[in-house]
N, C-alpha and C positions, 0 to 999 in steps of 0.2 A: 316768366310764364311762357309755355309753348302754346302756341296759337296757329290754327289753320285757317286760312283764307281760301275760300272755294270760289274760283272764277277770278282769272287775272286780265280784266278787262279795263276800261278806261276809268273805272271807279275801284274795282277790286285790287288792282296792282298799286295804286297810290296808297290804298288803306293798308296793304301788307308792308309797304315802305314805311309808312307813319308808325305802325306798331313795332317794326324792326328799329326804327329810329329811337324809339323810347326805351330800348334796351332788352326787348323781348325776342324770343327765338321764333321765327315765323317760317311756316311752310306754306307755300303758294300752290294750289291745285288747280289744274286746268287741262281741259281735254284736247287743247291744241298743242301738239308736240313742239311745233315751231316757236311758239310763244314760250313755252317752258323752257327751251334750249336758249332762247335770247336773254330770259329772265336769269339764267343760271350763268350767262356769260356777263351779267350786269349790263345788258343793253336794252334800252327802252324799246318795246315793239311798235310803239305808235308815237307820232310827234305832237307837240303842242301843249303838252302838260308842264306847267311851270315848275321848275326844280326838281322834276322827276328824274331826269338823267343823272344828275350828280348825286341825288340821294340814294337812287338805286344802286349805282356803281359802289358807293360807299357801304351800304349794308350788306351787299353780296360779297365785297372784297373781306369784310371782317366776319363772314360766316353766319350773319344773323337772318340772312334770308335765302332759303333754297326753293326751287320749284319742283313738281312732279306732276305726272299724270295719273298717278294713283292715288285717288281722292280717298278711298277707304283706309289706305295705309297712313296717309297724312293726318286723318282724323283720329286714328287710334293712338297717335302720339300727342293729341292736343288736350288742353284743358279747357280751351274756348275755341268755338269754330263760328267763323262769320261767313255768311252765305251772301254772294252778290251775283248770283248767276241770273241772267236775262229772263224777263217774262215778256212773251210776245203777244200781240193782239192779232187775230185772223181777220180775215175779209168781212166776217160778220160782226166785228167788234167784240168778240168774245176772247177772254184770255186763253192763251195756249200754253199749258203748263208742262209741255212735253220735257224740255230741258231741265226745268227745275225738279220735276218728278224723278227724272233719272239721276240728278245730282243728290237729291234727297235720299234716294235709295242707296247711293254709294256712301253717303253720309251715315245712314243707319247701320250699314254693314261694318263701319269702323267705329261706332259710338261706344265709348266706355262709360262706366259709371263715374259719376262726378263732372262730367264736361257740361260747359255752358254752350248752347247753340243759339246764335242770334242771326235771324234773317234780316238783311238790309234792303233786298229787292222790293220795290213798291208793289203791293199786293191789294186785291180786293178784300174789303172788311170781313173778317172771319176766317181767312184763309189759314193763318198761323195755327189757330186752335183747331179748325175742322178738317184741314187737310195734312198739314206738316206733323202735327202731334200723332195722329194714328199712323201715319206712313213711317215715322221714325220709331215709334214703339214696336210696330210689327217687323220692321227690319232688324231692329237691335235686340228684341226681346226684353228691353228696360222699360221702366215706367216713368213717364214725364212727371215732375214734381217730387218724386222719391228718388230715382236713380240719376236723373239728369234733369237740367233745366231748359226751358225753350222760351225766347222772347222775340219781339219784333222791335227793330230800331232802325227806322228808315233813314237811308242816306239823303243828305240835303244839300249836296254840293253841285257845282257846275263844272264840267270838263274844262280843263284850261287853269282852273283856279282851285282845284281840290284842297291843296295843303291850307290854303288861306280860309277857304270855307270851313273847314274842319275846325279852325280855331274861332271862327267868327260866329257860327250859329250854335244854339244849344242842341245838345245831343238828345233825342227823344227815345224813350225807352217804355215798352209795355210787355209785361209778362203774363204768364198764365197762372202765377201765383205770386204772392208777396215775397216769398223767399227767392224766387227766380229773378224778380224785379230787382231785389237788392243786390243779389249776384251780379246783374247786369249793370247796375250802376257802378258798383266797385270795379267792374272790369273796365268799362270805359272811361272812368277817371284815372285809371292806370295807363292807358294808352293813347289818351287824347290830352291836349292842353288848350286853354280857351282864352280869347282876349277878354279884357274887361269890357262890359256892356252897361255902362250906366242907365242906358234907356230901358233896360228890361227890370221891371219890378222884381221878378223872381231871380235875376241875376243870370249870368251866363254859366254854363256847366251842363251836366246831365240831369235831365228832367224826367221823372217818372209819371207817366200819364195814367197809371192806375190799372190798365189792361191792354193786351195786345190789340184789341179791337180799336181802342181810342188812338193808339199811336198809328196803327193802319189807317185810319180815317183822317189823321191829322195830316199825313202826307198826301192823300187824295184831295183833302181839302185846299191845302195850300197851292197845288198845282192847278187844281180845277178853277179856283179863283182866278188865276192868271188867265186860262183860256177864256172865262167868261168875260172878264174884263177887257181882253184884246178883242173878243167878239163885240162887246158894246162899243169900243173905241172904232172898230172897222164899220159898223153900222152908223156911228156919228160921221165918220169920215166920208162914206158914200153920200149920205143926205148932205152934208156940207159942201161937197164938191158939186153936186147938182144945184145948190143955190149960190154958188160963187162965194163961198165962205171958207176961210182958212181955218181948218179944223185944229191945226196945231197951236194957233193962237187961242182958240177956244179952250183947248186942253191946258194950256199954260194958265189961262186966267182961271179956270176952274180949279186947278191944283194949287192956287196960290193961298187957299184956305185949307185947314187941316183935315176936313172931312171928305175930300175928293181926292182919289188917287187914280186917275184914269190913265191907262197905258196908251201907247201909241198905235195907229193903225199900221198895216203892213200887207205885203203881197201874200205871206204865207206864215203859218206857224208850224215849225218843224221840230226835229230833235226826238229823243227817246222819251221826253216827259211830257210836255205840255199837250201834245196832241194825243197821247196814249192814256194818260191817267184818267181824264174826264170819261174815257170808255170803261175803264175799270170801276169807276163809280157809277156810271150808268148800269152797268151789270148787276151791281147790288141794289140800285135805286132807279128802275126804269121809268119812274114817275116823274123824274127830275126834269121837267119841261125847259127851265132856264139853261141847264147844262147842255141839254141836246139842242137847243136853238143856237147857242154860242158855238157849239162844234160844227153845226151845219153853215153858220155864217162864216166862220174862219175858213172852212174848206171850200167855200165859194170864191175865196179872194183871188186865187191864181187865174181862174177864168174871168173874173172881173178886170184884173189888170191887162189881160189880153184884149178884153172888150175895149179897154181905153185905148190901146195901141191900134185897134182897128177903126175906131171912131176917128182917131186923129189922121191915120195914114190912108185909110180906105181898104179896099179888098187887099187882103194879105197873100192871096194865090201867087206863089212864086217869089214873094218878097224875102230878102235875105235878113233874117232876124238873129241876133246873138242874145242869148240869155247869159248874164253876167252872174256867175256864181252858181255852183252845184252843191256846196255845202249848205247846211240849213241855217247856219249863221255865220257871220264874219269871223275869220280867226280860227275856224275849227275845221279839221278834215274830217268831216262826218256827214253823210247823206241820209241819215235815218228820217224817214218821213220828211225830207226836204221838199220844199215848194218847186224845187227845179222839175220834179216829175210831172205833176198836173200842169205846169207852166208849159212845158215842153208838149205835152199831150194836147193841150188846148191849142197851141200855135200850129202843130201839125194838122189837127182837124180843121184849121182855117186854110191850109195849103201852103203854108210858108215853108221856107227852106231854113231850118233851124240848126243852128250851132250852139255850142256851150263853152264858155271859158271859165276857168278857175285856176287862180295862180297857185293853189295848193295841190292841184291834181295834174298828173302828166296826161299827155295825149292818149296814151294806151290805157291809163286809168278811166279816162272820160269815155273811151269807147267801151270799156268792159261795163260801164254803166248804161249803155245803150245810146250814148250821144255822139254826135260828130263834133270833134273838137275845133274851136276856134282860136285864132291868133290875134291879138290886139294889132291895129294898123292894117287889117283886111277890110276892104270895103263892105258896109252894111247899109241896110235901109233903116232897120229898126233895131233898138236895143232895149232889153228889159232888165233892170236891175234886181236880182233875186237875192243876193247875199251881200251884206254890208262889209265886205273885206276892205282892210285898211288901204290896199293897193288901188282901190277904186276911187279913192276921195279926190285924187288929183288927176282923174282922166280928163282929155281934152278931145277936140275934133280929130286931131292927129291919131289918136288911139282907135276911134271910130269913123274912118273917113267916109263921107257921103252920107252919114246918118241923118235921116229927116225927122224920125220921132224916137224919143226915149221915154219909157215908162219907168220912173224911179220907184221902184217898190219898197225902198227902205229909207227914203228922204235922204240920201247918203251923197249923192253927186253935187258938184259945183254947177248949177244951171247955166250960170253966166259963161262957162267955159265952152259952151255949145250955142253960140249966137246964131247959127244958121238952123237950129234943129227946134221943133217943138218938144218941150220938156214938161212931162207930165209927172206929178207926184202922187203917189196913192193917198188919197184922202185930203187932197188939196185942190182947189179950182184953178 
């Protein structure tokens, strides 16, 4: 099968490699010439994705994967088109369809009869039918359901483990017609393989949810659930800490029976997914007070963590404060909606001299993000753990000489390694 994947980012490129690894001919389309050139050389454009380097090199070497900046030309050669173009949210928490609209217009210009188009980018409910269908029809002159089929099939993977997650989780599909859904199920059954999941009554594989809207909502529901759960955990943590209760013991006890699945509190919720998709849901359902309250609770946690530091240290004016971790989570070189930004802003508002350390970023990269880089071993007064990088697990006083207060936003450090410092864990008295 000839397949085009539109957008070769941290999800799109592994998908293209997966499809090519199953024996199909794949063209990856991306607007970034540098990324296209790297892919055509068989070089991964970003670090940290397990098995991507070797798999990419193999499928490029045998000619099963090529890349181009000409999306319309790539689509014109395809029997199936998979779209993973990013959808952004603006300052007013409204979806910004700019990049996706542009890509969809390019897809429409190259679209031929008999093609399946599948959007995998997380979308507000109704977008596939209400926005992409008329735009593709207008650009192509074709009729959806007669000349081509359009479906929504959300990506459900985490960067760093995409290939494993593709096997582990059911592939959800929702079409605009029964015929389109059947074609999408057949397509994904050819390009994916699944682990055995005896825990699933329906079994692992491709699941047809009956409509594009149901598939769109399923992705929003599973990610919004996580944000709401974390928001609840954060509120539990703040209350527990104010009453000298160890919330982690409370959560462990609660989760010891099968009806409780409380997540862990923390300094921030970051990444492309959990902080963003609840906003897309709220765009559809502005009356969802529970979702809105959770988003507000989570957004307040960086300032809360800085408040803990101030409460333990005193006036932070002029204090040397290092924030450990620019990435939104450990082991991933990505700062999308990372807690580092509001944490640094809150510290600067208190008059602190703020530096940022991250083992995955060079000093120049940290400066480009607007931070003054820090080096371990440099004297500091206060440290705030923002990302749970593996490198931070074994930190000692030698790494943070002179530190008086540590706020561990991820319950990640060994507190006993800092006997001279006050170590505070978010959510723990």
